[in-house]
N, C-alpha and C positions, 0 to 999 in steps of 0.2 A: 463419384465426382473427380477424384484424383486417381491417376494410373498407379499401378503397383511400381514403386520405385525402390529398387535394391533389395527386394525380399528374397531370402534364401530358403533353404530347406527347413521346414518346420517339423519338429518332432513332438511338441506338446503345446497346447493352447490353454491359457488361463483366462478368466473373465473378471473384470472389475468395473465399477462405475466410472472412475476417473483414474487415468494414468498420468502422473506428473513426472516429466523427464527433467532431471537436474535437481540436485539437493543443496543448492546454495540458499541464501536467505529468501529469495523469491519463492522457490519451490517448496521450501520448508514452511513458510507462512501459509501458502495455499493449502498444503497437505494438512497442517494443523487445523485450519479453519474448516476444511471439509470433514476431517475425522471427527471433530467435536459435534458436527451436525448429524453424525450417524451415517455419513456417506461412505461407501466402500471405496477406499482410495489406496493406490499403491504408488510409491515414489522410488525411482531408480536413478542411479548415477554411474557414469562410466568409470569413475575413479575406483581403484581397488580398495582404497581406505579413505576415510574422511580427510579432506585436504586441510593443511594448516595455513591457509591463505589469510593474510591480515592486512591487505592493502587498503580495503575500505575501513575507514576509521570509526564508523559507528552510525547509529540511527539519529535522524533529526527529530524535532519535536512531534511532527505528525506521525512518524514511524513509531515513536515511543508511545503515542496514544494507541496505535494498533497493537503493539506488543503488550500494552496494559490490558486491552480487550482480550487478548489471548491468554492472559494470566501469567506472563513471564517478565513484565517490566521490572519488578523488584529484583529478580535474579540478574537481569541485564545491568541495572544500576549498580548492584553490588559487585559485579564482575568488572566494571569499568571505572571511569572517573569523569568528572566535569572537564570540559575543554580548558586548556591551559592558556595563560597569558603568553604572548609571543615576544621573544627577545630577538631583535634583529641586529645583524652585524654588517660592517663594511670594512674591508681590509683587516679582517680578524678582530676588530674592536667593536664592542657594543655601541650602537648609535641610537636605538629607540626601543621602547617596549610598548606593546599595545595589547589591550584586552577587549576584543570585540563584544564581549558579553557583559562588560562591567555595568552597563546601564540597564540590563534586562533583569527581570524577575518574574516568577510565576504570577499569573493574574487569575481572577475568578473564572474567566472564560477559557483559560489555557494553563493546565497544571505544569506543562513542560515548556520552558522558555528558551532552551538551548539544546544543541546536539549533545551526544554523549560519546566519549571515547571508549571503545571496546574493540578488541581484536575480532576480526570477522570469524575466525575459527571458534572463538569462545561463544559468540552469538549463535553460530550454527550448532554448537554443542548444546546450548540451552534449548534451542528449538527442537533438536532431535529428542531431547529428554521429554519435552512437552508432548511431542508426537508419540513417543513410546508409551506415555501415560494413557494415550487413546488407543493403544494396541497396535500401532503401526510403526514399522521400522524401515529405515532406508535400505534398499537392496543395492549393494555396491557391486562394482565390476560388471555392470550390465550396459553394454553399448548398443544404442539403437542404430540399425543399418537398413531398415525397411519400414515403410508405412503405407497402408492401403485403406482406401475408403470405397465402399460400394456405391456406384452412381445411381442405382435404382432401389436402394434400400428404403428410402422414405415411402415410395409407392407401395412396396411390399408390406411395410408395416401398416399403412393406411388400409390396404385391402383386407388384411387380417382383422383389423379393428372393426371395419364395416361388416365383415362376415360374422362377427361375434366370437371369433376364435379366442380360446383361453390359452394365452401363451405361457408356457412354463419358462424356467430359466434358460433352457437350451435354445428354445425358439426365439426368446427375447434377445439372446446373445447373437443370433445370426443376423438380425435386422438392424440397419442403421448403426453400424459399429465401425470402429477404427481397429485395424489389426496392426500391431507394432511388432516388428521382427528384431531380434537381438543377435549380436555376433556370437559365433561359436564360443562355448566355454572351454575350459582347460581339457575337458574330455572330448572335445571336438563335436559336441552336440549343439545344434541350434535350438532356439525356442522362440515362441511368440506369445503375445498377450493381447487379448481382445478387450477393448474398453468402450464404454458408451461415449466417453469424451477423452481427449488427451490434451495436455498442455505442455508446450515446450518452454521450459525455464532453464535451458541448457547453454546459456551464455552467448557471447558475440559470435562464436563459430558454430552456432546451433545446428545440429544435425537435423532436428525436426524442421526448422525453417528451410534448410536446403532440400530436404526430401519433399517438402510441399512446393518447391519451386517459387517461393516468395522472394521478391527482390529486396535488397538491403542497400538502398541508395545513400550516398553521402561521400565523405572524404576522409582520408587518412593523411595527416601531416608528417611526412618523413623528416622534416626539418625541426619539428618540435618534439624532442625526445627526452625522456627521463629514465634513469636507472633506479630501481627500487629493491629493497630487501629488508629483512629483519636482522638486526645486528645486536651484539652484546658489547658494551663498553666496560672498561675497568671501573670498579666502584669509585664514586666521587669524581669521575672524569668531568661530569657536567651536572648542573642542578636539575634534578628530575621534576621540579615544580614548574618548569618552563618548556615551551616549544622553541627550540633554537633554530634560527634561520640566517645563514650566511649567503648574501647576494653580492657577487663581484662582477666586474666587467667580463671576465672569462668563464663564468659558471656559477654554480650554487650548490650548497649542501644544506639539507634540512633534517633535523633530528628531533623526533617527538617520542617521549617515553611511552612504552606499551604498558597500559595498566595491568596490574596483577603479576607483573614480573619485577625482579629486583634489579636486573641490569639490562633488560631488553629495551630496544629502541626501534622505531620505524626510521629507516634511512631512505632518503630521496635526494637525488643529485642530478645535475647535468652530467652527461656521460664523458668519459675520456674519449679522445678522438685520435685517429691515425694521421699520418702525414698528409693525407688528402682531405682531411676534415670529416671523415666518415665516423659515426659513433662506434665505439668498441663494445663488445658484449660485456656485461657486468661480471666481475670476479671479486673475490674477497680481497686480493692484493690491490686491485683497482680501487675498491672502496677505501682501503687504507691510504692510498696515495691521494685520493680526493679529500679525505679527512685532513690529512696533514697539510695539503696545499691551501685549503680554504679556511680551516679553523685554527691552525697552529698547534693542535693537539698532536702528539706523536702517533704515527700510524699504528704502533703496537697497542695503543689504547683500545683499538677495535679488536676484540679477542675472538669474535665468531661472526660469521655472516651466512645466512641461509635464505631460501625462498627468493633467490635473485631473479629479477625479471627486467625487461625493457618495456617501458610504456611509451606509446606514440599517441598523440592527440587524434582521436577517432570520433567522428561525428556522423552517425548513420541511423537510419530508421527504416523499419520494414514497410513495404507498400501497404500491407494490411495486417491486422492482428488476428485474423480468423480465416480459416479455410474449412468450411463444413463443420465437422465436429472437433477440429483441432484449433487450439488457440496458442498464441505466443505471448510471453510476459517477460519482463525484466530485460536483461541484456540481449536476449534472443530477439526482442522486438525493437530495441533502441539502445544505442551506446552514446555516452555523453563525454564532453570534456570534463577533466577531473575537478576543475574549479567549482567550489560550492558543495562538493561531496554528495551529489544528487543521484548518481547512478544506482547504487544499491537501494537508496530510499525510494526512488521512483518504481523500482521493481517490487518492493514490499507493498507499495500502495496499489500497483497493478493487481497483485494477488488478492488484496483485501476487497477490491472492487469486484473481481471475478468470482471469488469463493461463494459469496452468499447467493449469487445469481445461479450458479451451477447447483447449489444446494436446493434452492426452491424449485427449479425445473426438475431435478432428479427425484425430488419428493412428490412430484405430481401436482404441486400447488400452483405453479406459475406456468404460463404458456412458454414454449421454447423461444418465442420471439424476444423474451426478456434478455436472452444471451446476445442479441444484436447490440444491446446498449453497452456492452463491454468495449467494443471498438469505438462505438459512437462517443463514449466518454473519455477513454484513455488515450486514443490516438492523438487528439488535439492537445492533451496535457503533455504527452511525450514530446510532441513537436515544439510546444512552447518551452519545455524544459531544455531541449537542445539549444534553443535560442538563448535562454537565460544563462546556461553554463558557458556557452561560447562567449557571450558578452562579459561574463565575470572573468573568464580567462584573459580576454583582451585587456580588461581593467587591471588584472594582476600583473600581466607582463609589462604593462606600462608603468605600474607602481614600482616594481623592483628595479627599474632602471635608475631610480633616484635613491640616494641614501635614506634609510628609514622606511622604505616601502617594504611590504611583505604580504603574506597570505591572508591577512585580515581584509585585504581589498576584495577577496572572493566572497565574503560573508555579508549578506544583506537580509532584510526581513523576508524577501522572497525565498531564501534558501531554507526557511523553517518548514515549508510545506503546508503551513496552517491556512494559507490564503487560497489554496487550490480548490476549485469548485466546478460544477457542471451546469450552469444556468441554461445553457443551450440544449441540454439533454431532453429527450422525449419523456424521461422520468421526472423532470422538474415540472410538476403540475402546478402552475402559477395561476391562481384565481384572482389574487389581489393586484398583480402586476402583469397584465396580459401582454405588455410589450417586452417582457424579459428575454424572449428568444431573439428579438431583432433590435433592441435599443442600442444605438451606436456607442453609448458609453459603457455598455455591458458586454457587447460582443463586437469588437472591432478587429479588422484584419491585422495580423502580425506576420512578418516574414521571418522564417527560420534561416539563420545563416551559420556557416562554419566559422572557425576562428579568423579566417582571412577576410570575412565580410561577404563571401559569395553566397547568394541565396540558396537555401536548401530546396530541393525539388518539391517538398510538401509544404505549402503555405497554409496557415491555419487561422482559425478564429481564436483570439486570445482568451484563455480560460479565466483571466482575472476579471472581476466584476467591478462596478463602480462602488465607491465608498458608501457605506450606509450610515444613517444617523442612528443614535442610540435607541430612539423610539421606533424606528422602522424595523430593526431586527433582521435576522438572516432571511434570505429569500430561497425558494426552492432551487436546489442544486448546490447551495452553499454548505460548507462544513457546519455541522451543528455545534454551537458553542458549549463549552463546559460551564458549570456553575456550582459553587459550594452550597450545600443545603443540609437539612436535617432529615433523617429517615423518620417518618411519622410513626412507624410501628415500634421502633426500638429507641428513638431519641438519640441515636448515634449520628455523628457527622458523616456526610457522604458527599458525592458529587454526581452530577447528571451523567457524566461519562461512565460512572460505575453502574448507574441505572441502565444505560445503553448496553453495557458489556454482555457478551454472549450472542449467540446466533439468532437474534430476533429483531424485527422491526419494533420500534417503540412509539406509542401514541401518547404525546404529552397533552394534558388538559389544564389550561389556565382559566381561572374564573369559575363562578358557580354554574354558568351555562354549559360548561363542558361535561358535566356529570352524566347527562343522558347519553352523549356520544360514547363516553368511556364505558358505560354499562353495556351498550350495544356491542361495542368492539369486544369486550371481555366475554360476553355471552356467545359471540359468533366465532371468535378465534382463540379463546383461552386454550393454551397448551399446543397450539399449532403454528408457532412462528411469530406471534404478535404479543407484545406485553403492553399494558396501559400504565400510565403514571399520572396521578393527579398532583399538580403543583399548587400548593396552598400559599397564599400570602400570609405574612406573619400575623396579621390581625384578622384573618378570615376565619369564620366559624366553620369548624370541620363537621360538626354533627356526628352521625354514625358512619362507620365504614360503608362505602358503596360496594356494588358488585364487582367493580373493576379494581378494588383495592384489596390488600391482604391484611390479615390480622397480625398481631405482634409475633405470635408463634411462627407464622409463615414468613415474616420478615427476618426472623432469626434463622430460619431454615435457608432462606436465600443468601444471607450473609455467610452461612457455613458452606454453601455451594461455592461461593466466591473464594473463600479461604482454601478449600480443598480442590479447587480447579475443576469442579463439575459444571459443565455448560451443556447447551443443546438438549438432547433427549434425557440427559442425566439430571438436569437442573430442576429447581423447585418451582413454585408458583410464579406466573408471569406478571401479576399485577402488583402495584405498589403505590405509595403516596409519599411525597416529601413536602417539607415546609421550607419555603423560601425566606428564611429568617432575616437575612440581610438584604433581600431584594436583588441578589445577583442574577437569578434566573429571569426575573421580569425585565431587568435591564438588558441582559444578553439577547432575549427573544423579542424585545420591543413590545411587551404586553402591558407594561405599567401605565403608560400614557393613554393607550386605547381604553383600558379598563376604567381609568378615572374619567375619561371623556364620556363613556357610555353611562356610567353611574350618574354623572352630573346631568346628562341630558334626560335620562328617564327615571332617575331616583330608584326607589325600591322596585317599581314595576318593571324595570329593565333587567332585573336580576336573572331571570330565566334565559335572557339572550346574551348576557355579558360573559365574554370569555373568548379564548382562542384555542384552536386545535392545531398542533404541530405534529406531523408524521415524520419520524426520523428513521431513515433506512438503516439496515444492519451495519453499513460501513460509515455511520456517523454523518451522513449528509441529509439535509432537509429534503423531503420529497414533496410535502404539501403543507401549506400554512393557510388556514381559513378561519373565518368566524365560527364560533361554537355552534351556531344554528345551521351550519351547512353540513349536515350529516350525510347528505347524498354524495358530496365530493369525497368525503372520507371513505364512504362505502365503496365508491368506484375505484379509488386509488388502491385501497387494500386488496380489492378483488383482482387487480392487475398483478400485484406482487405475490399474493397468497391465496388466490382462488376465492371460493365462497365460504371458506371456513370449514370446521370439522364436520358440519352437517352434510356437506356435499362436495368432498374433495375429489378431484379428477384422478384417474389412474396415473401411475408413474409415467413420465414422459417417454414417448417412443419416436416422435418424428423430428427430423432435423431441417424441416422446411423453414426457409427464411421468410421474413415479412418485410420486403424492401421498402414498403411505404411507411415503416416505423421511423426511419431516419429522416430528420429534417434535411432540407436542401443543403445545409451547411456541410454535411459529411461528404457529399459529392464534391463540393468545392475543395475540401481538405484533400481528397484523393487526387484530384486533378491538378492541385497546386495553382 
């Protein structure tokens, strides 16, 4: 499909399932997710040593849920701190204090209510340790210079399959593969790696994207510039319990303490300028001058400055997120205005969307067409995020012109990431709301703009859905809500997101009528990527454990898996049961009112039909929500994601043929703008 671009002399070739290029948060999350699924993954980075980048200030609530699923949220929370109140100054004097998170608190359906401050290098260190626990280490100093895909490989693979050929590892590696070539090492030797799939997570200047010839449309604002760095201040120079922000007519300085350090601070400021008004490159002495000018602190209070850089407002998005067997994620696919802190977070969420899909296809359970849904779902989200961050930047620039304005203007409910969903997706199997793909309140056009208000070339369908009533509950495509409950086997408190954790789809059963479907799912898919969970009301008769539930010993084994970080092929039994003691799960999923109505209408005779089945994808999004007697819909949906179960699993994936008719018409509109 793609011509050989930049390939050099190859002296050796290795083979892997997935090659991840770039070891920032996006690439590390993807590699962790694949490795825990038992997928052969390698991750490379051009840097000779792990970078000490700390510009991104930390994960938002949705990313914290993902990190929790990967088993590292506790380490991230311990390494960072809650976001700080903001103290704002004018003419060196404090004029206002704001705490954008003062009114927020964890809720039953969301355990994380705010972003978390943690240095990016520390987050990456935690993710590298998690990845090493799966037996995978980042390969440093490996720069990608060439990428090749064979145009006729799918036909070759299909011909061998029809002929009944038994492909060994060598033959399998030759068909439908990506060959990535690396720059010469210190000994002057080139090398290449052959992968079944490759993912470019290598930043805004992505070599992978350039080698694929994928456009990166958008704008860079040369007049909106900020200098950044990590600095150390003399002890007691400033209160480390506050994020200090000086905004004046001629510039700004912002200082936020770096968690886990005694004297470290994030430094951001408007740059010094020369006599013609052009921004000067950042230097330690320049930082000292800016500090003294805007804050009144002596320049000598800044004792050290490192990781100096210049940031320009950049709003760009790739034309497409996939070319054959190569995908783009994170900054390689989209870069955002800094307002709202969504750049790193959108990349982490890209990775979580793509990881499970690659895992199912490579395991041979799902058709390769499942991979089409990565771009189908994430491209509109990225475009909407460009719009959101640009709008938040405009609001912030307007706010800081007035005394008392500050960075709190960039923070809204939208920046938590908890409202992002995929109702338009072909994976959103809506049986109860057939209008979900076209309803104007759920999918209405939104124009992506840069900070100046110029429309972005990719106009998209807005990922935000219409508000739901408490009784209606989440619809297919929506984020699956969390809910506190009790583990029926152990009596310990738990949460639904802990039930979802790990590389599996979860089938929730509410009401007595759900038992038969859960039994069927457990019998068909037990141990092959699907778990079942019976959600009992507090006053509901449990009877004896069903086939889809686990015993107390099994529940304790699953808890041990969680504590010790075992997931995927290492994890324990896939079935469980929880008690919705306080009704949070019924409220979050809208099953309480429907159950009461059914019981009232039919009395005891309706018990066999009373209930709801909710299929939750491995990335915590609702895939299907149907009445408990609609076993056929459940069967069809799981077959698409996981094949027919362990009784008739298909061979591991070979073909890269696309299924263009899987995309709704909306995706064509997204691409054409």
